[in-house]
C-alpha positions in Angstrom: -10.5 -12.3 -10.9 -8.6 -9.6 -12.7 -7.2 -9.9 -16.2 -3.7 -10.0 -14.8 -4.6 -12.8 -12.4 -6.4 -14.7 -15.2 -3.3 -15.0 -17.2 -1.7 -18.5 -17.6 -0.5 -20.0 -14.4 1.8 -23.0 -14.0 0.9 -26.0 -11.9 3.4 -28.7 -11.2 2.9 -32.4 -11.1 6.0 -34.4 -10.0 8.3 -31.5 -11.2 6.6 -31.4 -14.6 4.8 -28.2 -15.6 1.1 -28.2 -16.5 -0.2 -24.8 -17.8 -3.6 -23.8 -16.6 -5.9 -20.8 -16.9 -9.1 -19.5 -15.3 -12.1 -19.6 -17.6 -15.7 -19.1 -16.3 -14.2 -19.3 -12.8 -12.8 -22.8 -13.1 -9.4 -24.1 -14.0 -8.8 -25.3 -17.6 -5.6 -27.3 -18.3 -3.4 -27.6 -21.3 -4.2 -31.0 -22.8 -0.7 -31.2 -24.5 0.9 -30.7 -21.1 -1.3 -33.4 -19.5 -0.3 -35.9 -22.2 3.4 -35.0 -21.8 3.1 -35.7 -18.1 1.3 -39.0 -18.5 3.0 -40.5 -21.5 6.6 -39.1 -21.6 5.9 -38.8 -25.3 8.5 -37.0 -27.5 5.6 -35.5 -29.4 2.6 -35.0 -27.2 0.9 -32.9 -29.8 0.9 -35.8 -32.3 -0.2 -38.1 -29.5 -3.2 -35.9 -28.9 -4.0 -35.7 -32.6 -4.0 -39.5 -32.9 -6.0 -39.9 -29.7 -8.8 -37.8 -31.1 -8.9 -39.8 -34.3 -8.9 -43.1 -32.4 -11.7 -42.1 -30.1 -13.8 -40.9 -33.0 -13.2 -44.1 -35.0 -14.2 -46.2 -31.9 -17.5 -44.3 -31.8 -17.0 -43.3 -28.1 -17.1 -39.7 -26.9 -15.3 -37.4 -29.3 -12.5 -35.9 -27.2 -12.6 -32.7 -29.3 -16.1 -32.0 -27.9 -14.9 -31.6 -24.3 -12.1 -29.2 -25.3 -12.0 -25.5 -25.7 -9.2 -23.4 -27.3 -7.9 -20.9 -24.8 -4.8 -18.7 -25.0 -1.8 -20.0 -23.0 1.7 -18.8 -22.9 4.2 -20.7 -25.0 8.0 -21.2 -24.5 8.6 -18.0 -26.6 6.6 -16.0 -24.1 3.7 -15.3 -26.5 0.2 -16.6 -26.0 -1.4 -19.0 -28.5 -4.8 -20.7 -28.7 -4.3 -24.1 -27.1 -6.6 -27.1 -26.6 -7.7 -27.1 -23.0 -10.1 -29.0 -20.8 -11.6 -28.5 -17.4 -11.2 -30.9 -14.6 -14.0 -33.2 -15.8 -12.7 -33.2 -19.3 -9.1 -34.0 -18.2 -10.5 -37.0 -16.2 -12.1 -38.2 -19.4 -8.8 -37.8 -21.3 -6.8 -39.5 -18.6 -9.1 -42.6 -18.9 -8.1 -42.9 -22.5 -4.4 -43.0 -21.7 -2.8 -46.2 -20.3 -0.3 -44.9 -17.8 1.0 -45.8 -14.4 0.8 -42.1 -13.6 -2.9 -41.9 -14.2 -4.1 -42.5 -10.6 -1.7 -40.1 -8.9 -2.4 -37.6 -11.6 -6.1 -37.9 -10.9 -5.6 -37.3 -7.2 -3.4 -34.3 -8.0 -6.0 -32.9 -10.5 -8.8 -33.3 -7.9 -6.7 -31.4 -5.3 -6.0 -28.5 -7.7 -9.7 -28.3 -8.6 -10.8 -28.5 -5.0 -8.4 -25.7 -4.0 -10.1 -23.5 -6.5 -13.5 -24.3 -5.1 -12.2 -23.4 -1.6 -10.8 -20.1 -2.9 -14.2 -19.2 -4.5 -15.9 -19.9 -1.2 -13.2 -18.1 0.9 -11.1 -15.7 -1.2 -8.8 -15.1 1.7 -7.4 -18.6 1.1 -6.1 -17.5 -2.3 -4.3 -14.6 -0.6 -2.8 -16.9 2.0 -1.6 -19.4 -0.6 0.0 -16.6 -2.7 1.8 -15.3 0.4 3.1 -18.8 1.1 4.3 -19.2 -2.4 6.3 -15.9 -2.3 7.7 -16.8 1.1 9.0 -20.1 -0.3 10.6 -18.2 -3.2 12.5 -16.1 -0.6 10.8 -12.8 -0.9 11.0 -10.5 2.2 7.8 -10.3 4.2 7.5 -6.5 3.8 7.7 -6.9 0.0 5.0 -9.6 0.1 2.6 -7.3 2.0 3.1 -4.6 -0.6 2.6 -7.1 -3.4 -0.7 -8.4 -1.8 -1.9 -4.9 -1.5 -1.0 -4.1 -5.0 -3.0 -7.1 -6.2 -6.0 -5.8 -4.3 -5.6 -2.3 -5.9 -5.2 -3.8 -9.3 -8.3 -6.0 -8.8 -10.4 -3.0 -7.9 -9.2 -1.1 -10.9 -9.9 -3.9 -13.4 -13.3 -4.5 -11.9 -14.1 -0.8 -12.6 -12.8 -1.2 -16.2 -14.9 -4.3 -16.8 -18.1 -2.6 -15.5 -17.4 0.4 -17.7 -17.0 -1.4 -21.1 -13.6 -3.1 -21.2 -14.1 -6.6 -22.5 -10.9 -7.7 -24.3 -7.3 -8.5 -23.1 -5.8 -6.0 -25.5 -7.9 -3.3 -24.0 -6.7 -4.1 -20.5 -3.2 -3.9 -21.9 -3.7 -0.5 -23.5 -5.0 1.0 -20.3 -2.3 -0.6 -18.2 0.4 0.7 -20.5 -1.1 4.2 -20.2 -0.5 4.0 -16.4 2.9 2.4 -16.8 4.1 4.9 -19.3 3.1 7.8 -17.2 4.6 6.3 -14.0 7.9 4.9 -15.3 8.1 6.3 -18.9 8.0 2.7 -20.2 5.3 0.3 -21.4 5.0 -3.0 -19.5 6.8 -5.0 -22.2 9.7 -2.5 -22.4 9.9 -2.5 -18.6 10.2 -6.3 -18.6 13.0 -6.2 -21.2 14.7 -3.5 -19.1 14.7 -5.9 -16.2 15.8 -8.8 -18.3 12.5 -10.7 -18.0 10.8 -13.0 -20.5 7.7 -14.9 -19.3 7.9 -13.7 -15.7 5.4 -11.4 -14.1 6.8 -7.9 -14.1 5.4 -6.9 -10.7 7.0 -10.0 -9.1 10.3 -8.3 -10.0 9.6 -4.8 -8.8 11.4 -3.1 -5.9 9.3 -1.9 -2.9 9.2 1.7 -4.4 8.3 0.5 -7.8 5.4 -1.5 -6.3 4.2 1.6 -4.3 4.3 3.8 -7.4 2.4 1.2 -9.4 -0.3 1.1 -6.7 -0.4 4.9 -6.7 -1.0 5.1 -10.4 -3.7 2.4 -10.4 -5.4 3.7 -7.3 -5.5 7.2 -8.6 -6.9 6.0 -11.9 -9.7 4.2 -10.1 -10.6 7.4 -8.2 -10.5 9.5 -11.3 -12.7 7.0 -13.2 -15.2 6.8 -10.4 -15.4 10.6 -9.9 -16.0 11.1 -13.7 -18.2 8.1 -14.1 -16.2 7.4 -17.3 -17.5 4.9 -19.9 -15.8 3.3 -22.9 -12.2 2.7 -23.8 -11.5 6.3 -25.0 -12.5 7.9 -21.7 -10.9 5.2 -19.6 -7.7 5.7 -21.5 -7.7 9.4 -20.6 -8.2 8.5 -16.9 -5.4 6.0 -17.0 -3.1 8.6 -18.6 -3.8 11.1 -15.9 -3.4 8.5 -13.1 -0.1 7.5 -14.5 0.9 11.2 -14.6 0.2 11.6 -10.9 2.4 8.6 -10.1 5.1 9.8 -12.6 5.3 13.3 -11.0 5.7 11.6 -7.6 8.5 9.4 -8.9 10.3 12.4 -10.3 9.9 14.3 -7.0 11.4 11.3 -5.1 14.3 11.1 -7.6 15.0 14.8 -7.3 15.0 14.8 -3.5 17.1 11.6 -3.1 19.3 11.9 -6.1 18.6 8.3 -7.0 16.6 6.8 -9.8 13.5 4.8 -8.8 13.3 2.7 -11.9 15.6 -0.4 -11.4 16.8 -3.0 -13.9 17.3 -5.5 -11.0 15.0 -8.5 -10.6 14.4 -11.5 -8.3 15.9 -14.1 -10.6 19.3 -13.8 -8.9 20.5 -15.4 -5.6 19.7 -14.4 -2.0 22.3 -11.7 -1.8 21.0 -10.0 -4.9 17.5 -10.2 -3.6 18.6 -8.3 -0.4 20.3 -5.7 -2.6 17.1 -5.4 -4.7 15.0 -4.8 -1.6 17.4 -2.1 -0.5 
């Protein structure tokens, strides 16, 4: 699982969002979100605080011991340390909440956890489910194929980075920005702002050509790193810079020959007609 893929994902229970993230190859869920779903509380954070005190006073299992603070995206788009629990831990928390939604939520939780186990045993299932999700959102099939290929290219690159000494999210971001800057003359966050995005995934809002150039930059970086046997952030950053330059020169050549800019401020947040224009 790449750093990009391990970022917060949103699961939905009866149209209510539950943030989740992969940690040690299993899903961990936002406890605050779980409580919000089960209790309809106006202040789920306070509800959770009082729950921990009550469980401790009653001399049962301390709920805080089955939690771990992991970074999840908040409504402002930034990531904050948030109390999370794995499937087993959430089951324990659900048992402490009297709610008519408890049983259906347990079944939903078990299904989400089981799907992850299936994907570990057969990674192609994850790809199939991703394709189905994009299809339901109305993305063209040609675009989806490019997006899937881009994920594979990205995965290979981040695996290389991990094996060669990258061990923190900010380091992945530094290296990614080197490639993005060289390819599009913008860092990832600036590119998102240019497209009018907030929490959305930038690559989910790229045109076909933007996806292709992103793949070129990342695939080239992987080859450069492998050929040089680079180690450590400084050397990998040089590789990423050069990989981005290769894709950037290709972009400029395309723009010169077509008379059109490749970098687009369009996104997939609009209606079907705008999506067709974006593809074009």
